[in-house]
Every structure is written in C-alpha cells, then in structure tokens.
N, C-alpha and C positions, 0 to 999 in steps of 0.2 A: 206336534200339532196333528200329525197323521194319526197318532194313537187316540187323540181326543176325538177325532172324526169317526174312528172305528167304533168307539163306545156309543156315539150317537146313532150310527147305523144299526148297531145291535138293538138299541132301544126302539128304533123305528120298526125294525123287523118283528120284535116281540109284540109291539103294539099292534102291528098289522095282523099278526096271527090271532091275537085276542079279539080284534074287531071282526075278523072273519068267523071266528067261533061264535061270537055273539050274534052275528047275523044267522049262523046255522041253527043256533039254538035261541031263537028269538024269544022263546017262551021262558028261557031260563033267566035267573037273576044275574046281572053283571057284577063282577068282582073288581074292585079298584086296588091297584098296586102302584107304589112309588119307588123310584131309584134315586138315591142321593149321590151326587158327584162331590166328592170331598175336595179335590184340588186338580189344577191343570198340570199336565205333564211337560216338564222342561228338560229336553235332552242336552247333554254336555259331551264335548269331545275330550278324549283322554290326552293328557300332556304328552307332546312328542319327545322322544328321546334324542338328545343332542350329542353329536360327535365332536370331541376336542382334538384338533390336529395341530402339530408343531412342525414347521418347516425346518430342514437341515440340509447343508451343502454336502455333496458327495466328496469322498476322500480324494487326495491328489494321486494322479497316475504318474508314477516315477519311472515307468518302463520306457526305454527308447525304441521307437518303432524302427524297424529295418525295412527300408524302401529299396526295391529292386526295379531298375529300369532296363528295358530292352530296346536299344536303338538299332533299327535295321540298317545294315550297310547300304550306302548309296553310291553307286559307281556311275560317273559321268563319262561318256565317250563322245569326243568331238570329232567332227569330220575334217577339221583343219589343224595344222600345226603352226604355232607362233614363230615368226621370224626373229632370230636373235638380233639385239641392238648393238651396233658398233659405234662408240663415241668417236667424234671427229675432233681434230685439233682446233682450238679456238684461235682466232686471229688476234693480233696485238691491238689493244685499244689505246691509240695514241692521239694526242691533241695536235692541232695544226702548229707548225713551227712559228714561233713568234718572230716578228721583225724587231729585233732589239736595237738595231743600229740605224741611224739616219744622219744625213748631211743636208742642211738647208742653206741656200745661198741666194742673195738677191741684191738689187741696187735700185735706188730711186732718186728723185730730185732732191735738192738741198744737199747734194753730195752725200747721200745716205747709203753706206754699205751695210749689209746684214749677213752675218755668218753664224750658223748654229750647228752643233754636232753633238751626237749622243751615242754612247756605246754601252751595251749591257750584257750581262752574263746569261740572261734567259732563265727558264725554269730549272730549279735545282733544289733538292730536299735538304741539302747541307748548307748552302750559302748562296748569296747573290750579291752582285756589285754593279756599279754603273759609273760612267764618267760623262760629264756634260761641260760644254764650253760655248760661249757666245761672245760676239763683238758687234757693236753698232755705234753709230755716231752721225752727227749732222752739222751743217754750217748754215746759219740763218742769214737773212738779208741784212741784219744789223751787224755792225763791226764787232768782232769778238763774240758773236752769238754762236759759239761752238761748244759742243760737248761730245764725249765719247764714254762708252761703258764696256768694260771687259770683265767677264765672270767665268770662273773655272771651279768645278766642284766634282769631287770623287767621294762616293759613299758605298758602304757595303754592310751586309748582315750575315752573321754566322749562327747556325741553329744547332743546338744540342738537345737531347731528350728533355732536359729540364730548364735550359736557359736559352735566351736569345740575345746575342751580343752584337751591337751595332757601332759603327764609327764613321766619321766623315772628316774631310779636310777640304778647305776651299780658299780661294783668293779672289778678291774683287778690287777693281781699280776704276774709279769714276772721276772723270775730268770735266770741270766746268770753268767758266770764265765770268768775272764780275763785269758784265756789260750793262748793268742797270744804272748808268750815270747819264748826265746830260751831255750828249755827244757834241753839242754846239759850244759847250764851255770847256770840256776837258778832252784831252787826247792821251790815251794810254796804249802802250804796245801790248802785244798779246802776252808777253812774258810778265808784264806788270800786273795783269789781272787774272793770271792763270791760277787755278786751284785744283789739286788732284788729291783725292781721298783713297787711301790704300787700306785694305782690311784683310788680315790673315786669320782664318778660323780653323780650329781643330776641336772635335768633340768626340766623346765616347760614352756609351751607355750599356746597361745590361737590364734584362727583363726576364723574370721567371715565367715558366710556362706551367701553371698549376694544372693538376690532373682533374680537378672538379671546381665548380663555381664557389665552393665553400672554403677553398684553400687561401692561404695567406699570399698576397700579391705585393711585389715591390718592383720599382723601376728607377733606380738611381741613374743619374747622368751628370757629366761634367763637360763644361764648354770653356774654351780659352779663346779670347778675341784680342788681337793686337791691332789697334786703329791709329792711323797717323795721317798727316796731310803735308802739303808743300811748305808750310810755315813752321815746320819742326815741332808740331804739336803731337804728343804721343799719349795714348791712353790704353794701357793693357787692362783687361777685364777677365775675371774668373767667375763663372756662374755654376753653382752646384745645386742640384735639386734631388731630393730623396722622397718621393711619394710612396706611401705604403697604404694598404687597405686590407680589411678582413671582414668577411660576412659572418655576423653573429647569429642571426636567425634567417628565416626564409626571406624576409623582406627588410632586414635591418643591417646596415653596413656601418662600419667605423673607418674613417679615413684620416690621414695626416700627411702633411708635406712640409719638409724643411727646405727653405730657400736661402742661399747665400750668394748675393750679388755684390762682388767686391771689385772696385776699380780705382785706379790712381791716374791723375792727370798731371802732365808736366809740359811746359812750353819753353823750349830753348834752355836758357840758364836761369829761368825764374823758379821760385820755390814750388815743390810738388805738394799737392793736396789730394786727399782721398775722398771718395764718395761711395759709401757702403750701405747696403740694405740687407738686413737679416730678418727673416720672418718664419713663423711656424703656423701652419694652417690645419688645426684639428677640426674635425666635423663629424657629425652623426647624420646618416642618411636613411630615410624611410622611403622605400620604392614599392609602390603598389600599382596595380593596373590603372587606377583612376586618381591616384594621389601620390605626389612626390614632395618630400621635404628635405632640404639641406640646411642644417643648423650648425653653425660653427662660429668661432672667433679667431681673429688673426693677430696675435701678439707680434708687433713689428718694431724693430730698432733701426733708425736711420740717422747717422751722424750725431750720435749721443742723445737722441730723442726717442722716447718710447711712446707707442700708440697701441691701444687695444681696439682693433677694428672689427665691426660686425660683419658677418657673412651669413645671411639668412635668405633662402630662396624657396618659394613654394609654387607648386603647379597643381591645380585641381580641375578635373574634367567636369564641366557643367553638362555638356553633351559629349559623350565619349569620342575622343579624337577629333571632333568637329569644332567644339568650343572649349578651349582650355584657358582658365584664368591663371595668369602668371603674375606674381608679385615678389618683391624682395627689398632688402635693405643691405646694401653692400658698401664696402669701403676698401680702398687699396692705395698703394704708393706707386706713382709714375716716376721712375728714376730719370732725372734730367742730366744724364751724362752728356759729354760732348758728342759722342757718336749718335745718341738718340736725338739730340737737338738738330744735328746736321741732317739726319734723315727727314726731319720735318721741313727745314729750310736750309738748302745747301749753300746759301749765300751768307751764312752766319760767320762773322769774323772775330767776335769777341766772346771769350769764355773765361770766367774767373772763379775764385773761391767763394764768392758771394752768392752763387746760384744754389737755390734750395730745391729739394725734391718736392713734387706735387702730391698732396694728399687729396684724393677724390672720394666724395661721399655721395651715394646715389640711393634714392628711395623711389621705387617705380611700381607700376601696375600695368597690366595689359591683357590682351586676349589674342590667342593664336590658335591654329588648328588647320584642318583640311576640309575641303569641300569636294565631295565625290572622290574620284580616284586620280584626278589630275591637278586640281587647284590646291594651293596652300597659301596661308597668310600669317602675318605676325605684326602686332601693333604693341607699342609701349609708350607710356607717358611717364616722365620722370622729373623729379626735382633734384638738381645736381648742384653741389657746392665744391668749388676748387679752392684749395688752400695753397698759397705760394705758386701761382700759375705764371710761367714765363711767357711774356708777350714780346713779339718781334717788332722792332722799330728801326727805321733807316738811320744810319749815322748822319751826323750834322756836317761832315766835311764835303763829300761829293755824293753821298746817298747810294753808293754802289754796294755797300755791305750793310749788315744788320747787327744789332746787339739786342740784348734782352733786358726787359724791365720786369721786376717782380710784382705781380698782383697778389696782395696779401689774402684777399678773399673775393671770389667771383661766384655769383649765384646765377643760375639759369634754369629755365624749363625746357625740357627736351621732348619732342614728339618724333617717334620713329614708326614708320609703316612700310611694309613690303608685301608684295603679292607675286605669286609665281604660277606658271602653268607648264606642265611637262607631259609630253606625249612620247613615251619611250625615248628612243634616240633620234627620232625624226624631227621633232619640233619642241622648242622650249623658249619661254619668255619670262623675264623677271624684271620687276620695277621696285625701287625703294626710294624713300624720301626721309631726310633728316632736317628737322627744324629746331634751332636753338634760339630761345628768347632770353638774351642776357639782361637780367632785370636790375642787377646791382653789382657794382664793383667798388671796393673799399679804397684802393690806392690810386688807380689810374682813371683818367676821364672816360676812356673808351676801351673796349676789348680789342687792342691792336692786333690785326692780322688774322682774327678768327672769323671763319666763314659761317654766317648764321643759317644759311639754307643751302641744301644740296640735293639734287635729284639725279638718279642713275637708272637707266633702263638698258636691258640686254636681251637680244633675241638671236636664236640660232635655228636654221632650217636646213634639212638635208633632202636633196632631190635625187631619187633613183640610186641612193647609196654611193654616188660619185661626186656630186656637186654639193659642197658645204658652204652655206652663206651665214654670215654673222654680222651683227652691228651693235654699237654702243652709243648711247645718247646721254650726255651729261648737261647739267645746269649748275652753275656756281653763282651764289648770291654775292652781293657786294659787301666788302669788308672795310673797316676803318683803318686808316694809316695816319701817322703823325707827321706834320710838316716841320721843316727846320725851325720855324718861328713858334713852335709848340701848339699851333692850331691843328685842326684835323680835317680830313676829307675822306671820301669813299671811292673805292674802285668800282667800275661798272660791272654789273652782272653780265654773264655770258653763257652762250650755248656752245657745245662742242660735240661733234659726232664723228665716230670712226666706223668703217665698214671693211669687210674682208671676204674673200672667196677662195676656196680651194677646190681643185678638180683633180680626181684620181685618174691617171692614165695607166691602166693595167694595175699590177700589184705593187710595183716598185717605184713608180714615178708619180709626182704630184706637182701641179702648177698652182701657184698662189699669188695673190695680190692683196695689199692692204692700203687703205686710204685713211689718213689721219687728218682731222680737222676739216671735214668736208665743207663746213660753212666758211672756211678761211677767215675765222674771227681772230683778231689780234688782241686778246684779252690779257689781263695781268693778274696772276694769282698773288704774286708779291709785288709791292709797289715798285715801279721802275723796270720790271722784267717782263717784257712783252713776249707772248708765246709765239711759237713758229706758226706759219700759215699752213696752207694745204701741202700735205706731204704724201706722195705716192711711192710705194715700194713694192716691187714684184720680183718673182724668181722661181726657182725650181727646188724640189726636195726629193732626195733619193732615199728609199727605205730598203733595208736588207737585213 
C-alpha cells in the first residue's frame, strides 16, 4: 500500500511542475499526458523456516560419588564429677503372718454348748492342710426335744509343677429324737425315740495345672461315704467324677464329665438292694464377651432305666453386664438314697426298695445383671416337672416318724428373685424369694411337706473394723400334711430371725454372741415337730 501511495505522490509532483510551467509560459500551448496504473501492489511475507527438535534422555551416570566428611572433634569439659552409685541391700518383702488357728467356745440357754476349733498349715508353695472340729447341742422345753451334732474334718492339698493333689477325711454324728407325737396320749423314754446318724467320708482327687488356657484340663475325683443309723441301717456309697475339658478355638470349648454314683442299702437282716446312677455329660460351650451358650445332652442310666436328658443354657447381654437374658432347658436326676432323704427330713423312719429316683425337667427364662458397682440382681421364671417325687407323710401309728409316698408326676411354676448390695467388706445385704405354684399332681391329693413360698434376707455391717454385726430373716409358707384319716391340713406360716455380733479385742481375742429365733415363734417345718424358741449363745474366740 505504501508503494501505491508513492506512485500517487510522484504523479502529483509531476503534475504540479507542469502546472507551474504552464503558468510560467502562459503563452505556450499546454500538453496533455496520461499515466496508466496497471495493478495494485500486494506485498507477501516469505515462509518462515521451521526447526524440528527431538527430545532425548541423558545417559545413566554409573560412577559412584566419593563423599568425604570432616567432623570436627568436640571436647566437653564439666566442672563437676559424678558420684558413683552404690546399690543397697533390699529388704525382705513378707506378708503378715496368718492366724491359721482358732478356738471358739460358748454357752447359752436351752443347755446349749458350742465348741469349735480349727488348725491350719498357713502359706506354703508345696502343700497346705487343715483340721476342723465342732460340737453343739440343745435341750428344748418339750420332752425328748434334744439334739446334738459332732463334726470332724481334715483336708489337705499337695502341689507339683503340673498336678494338684487333694484329699479329705471326715466324720459326722448327728443325734435327734422322735418327739413329734402327742405327749398327752403317748409316753416314750429317751432311748425309745433316740436316733443317731453316723457318716464316715474319705475322698481324693487330682487336678492338672495347665501351662496355658488352651491346654487339656482334667479333674478326676473319688469319694467314699459310709452312712448308718441307730436302727442298723447301712448305706455305703461310692461317687466317681471324671470331668475333662479342652479349648478348641479362642472362644469354643468342649467339655465332658462321667459320673458314677453307686450305693447299696441294707437294714439288719433284710435283703440288700442297690441304687445306682451313671451319667455322661458331653457339652459344647461358646463363650464370648456378650454371649454364652452351653449345649449338651446327658445320657443317664438309673436302676436299669435309660434317659437322654437335655442340657442347654444360654446367656445374652442386652445391655452389657447390666441386663443379661438367661434361658435354658435342663434335666437331671435327684438320687433318693437313704442319706439324701434323711438330710431333707431327719425324722424319716421307713426306706425300702420301692423308692425311685426323681427326674427333674426345668424350662426357664430370666434376667440378671448388675446396677452400678454395688447392686446385683437375678430373676428366673421356670416351668418344672418332677417325675417320681418322694413326699413325706406322718405314720398312722403315733405320728412321730415319717414315710414316703411316691408322686408319679408333679408340675409347678417357680419364680425366683434375688437382689444384693455390697460395699467392699464394710456392708452387704442380700434378699431372695422362691415361690412354687404346684399346679398338678398325678398320684397324690396334695404335695405333702413341700414349702410353696420362702423368703430369706441377710445383712452384715462392720463398724470401725472391730464390731461385726449380722442378721438373718426367714419366712416359711404353710405346707400341706396328711391326717391319719387321709384328710389334709396345713401348717401355719412363720417368721424367724437370727442376729449376731462379734467384737475384736486386740489381734487374738474376739467376743461373740448369737441370738436365734428372736421372735420366739414355735412354728413347725414338719408336722408335729415344733421348733425351739429363743436361743441365746455367747462366748469367746481365740485366734493365733
């Protein structure tokens, strides 16, 4: 475009010169010229030269650098010198000496002496042993209302690196009198109504001491009991138990137990008969922090009869440790040996080959747990069925002794509840209640001698670590008994309360007092047998 403008300027310059010349020579004739412009000028840029570059990585440097460091020496000079340490001899860490021995003696109304003594070996890594003995008795206000009890026991344990061996030997003699007759109609001398039960016991067992929780555990034991009375009744018994367990996984265990309970009974010159129970208890257990399951079955043989009994128990934490749901379905055999029946009713006089063992089946559910750091509770509601349940009935002659009647099938609902509070060793209280609603019996009219309701409360309080107070409160509901004419009646319900106190005088002496039946209630647990009234016993105990 600039070139085009230059041509125009040239044209204008030539034209101007011609015009000036024409003016100078006005007289001369003007000459006309034309300039033809053929085309416009269009400049173009030359194509730029392009450089083609190709990137490439440098070669690997395989030479190892040699690094040299120069650390200047640093010398520290302190103005003080450390004092050398000299270890001192450590004193012996010893526990206080135990008071393993004691003697307790006292006396009370109803001609009640009480003597107890115990002697032990104390702490020992290899063994321990102890000996215990006691004697007490009372004479009531009713003729022949006398009893006495003598108990002696010696036991010990020996420890090896892998085993724990234990054994015990004991003797018990309990003397009672059949005073539950109508004293206005009958007169008996003390020798005529005297009954004394003697029991000799020897047992031994061994238990392994596994090195870890996963090891195989076993704890077999054997027990021999010879039981007899004043009427030449004799019953030797051998009980062998072999429990074993093994942890399969972190929270799964397998357990099994073999039980052999063999006894024979003989009275004077009458024929002997045996009463045996043999059972095996295999089970699988799952134990987790919030869930526990015990699942097993109990094959059981008793007197030529076989039973496959369930054994299932479950615990699930609804609220951890505070609300635990517990439920189960269990069944077991209660052996009705002469010794076991006498422990229930010491005034039993008749025992024969027709007595059967009781099979108990229980289905239950309940809630238990803890509240805070001091309260605990436990509740259970169960449906219970008793097969071949022995019921105690007064004899039809004078009523002073009992015999048993067999209830083929007895059904009941059971409610159990308990609550407790514990504040270290200073204060504790516990209360429990058991209620049985016997809904149906197949053989007998009433559940003779069974208590349908029972309440029990216990409290203990310590003041200044010297004065120890305790009390027990009981309530027994009324039970049915059969009259000689086959009619029935009920015993009255009753309250009973015991209390005691112990006061420490120094380290080795203790004063104590016990008060039994503070309400002085003369109730009857068994028909015809009135309880003792208020009984106060006090004395001293020496510990060394």
